[in-house]
N, C-alpha and C positions, 0 to 999 in steps of 0.2 A: 503494500500499499506507500509504502515512503517513496518507492522507485514511482511510481505512476501519479504521487501528489494526491492520493487520494483520501481524505480528512475521515478521524476514525469515528468522530461523531454520530454522522447519520446510521451507519452500518452499526453503532451501540443501540441507538436510539430503535431502529427497525428490530433489532432482537429482542429488546424487550416490550417494546407496543406490539410488535406483529402478532404473537400467540392472545394477546389481551385483546385486540382488535376484532381478529379471528374468531375467539370465543364469543365476544359482543355479536358479531354480525351472525352467528349460527343460532343466537338464543331470540336475537328480533325475525330470522326467518322461521324458525320454529312457534313463534309468538303468531305470526302473522299466514302461517299454515304454508309456509313457503312460496308468497306472495313478496315479490321485492318492492311492490307497489309501497309497501309499510314506507319506506324511507324520502316518498312523495306527499304523503299525506299531512306532514306537518309541515309548518312555513320555515322553521330554524332548517329541519333536516333538508327542506328542499332548498333554503336558502345557503346554505353550504356545500351542497354538491354543484350548484349553480357556480357558484366561488370556485370550489375545487375544478371545474370543467373549463371557467374561464382560464386560471392560472395554470392549468395543463399546456393550453391550445395556445396560450400567449404568445410563448417563444417562436412559433409556426410560423405566425401570422408577422410579427416581428421579421423575420428570416426571409419570409415571401417579400413583406414590403421594401426591405433593403435589397434584394434581388430585383426586383422590377424596378427600384430608384436608378441600380446602375445600369442595367439595359439601358434605361430612360437616358441616362447621361451617355450612356455610350453612343448610343447613335443621334446624339446632337452633334 
């Protein structure tokens, strides 16, 4: 990890929080009888899901935008 300059903290957080998150996911799915729509029923969970999707796709949009800008400048 040092050679690739990968920080340790995200790996440690993933190892600690991952099993807890998975256990809670299964509990939620059991309570909803297997329906994933339980995560869209409450406003807070829906807001967090939308925020997570926005944060996930933002780097792709900025990359696409910067490539389009470079192409535009190259064609001028």
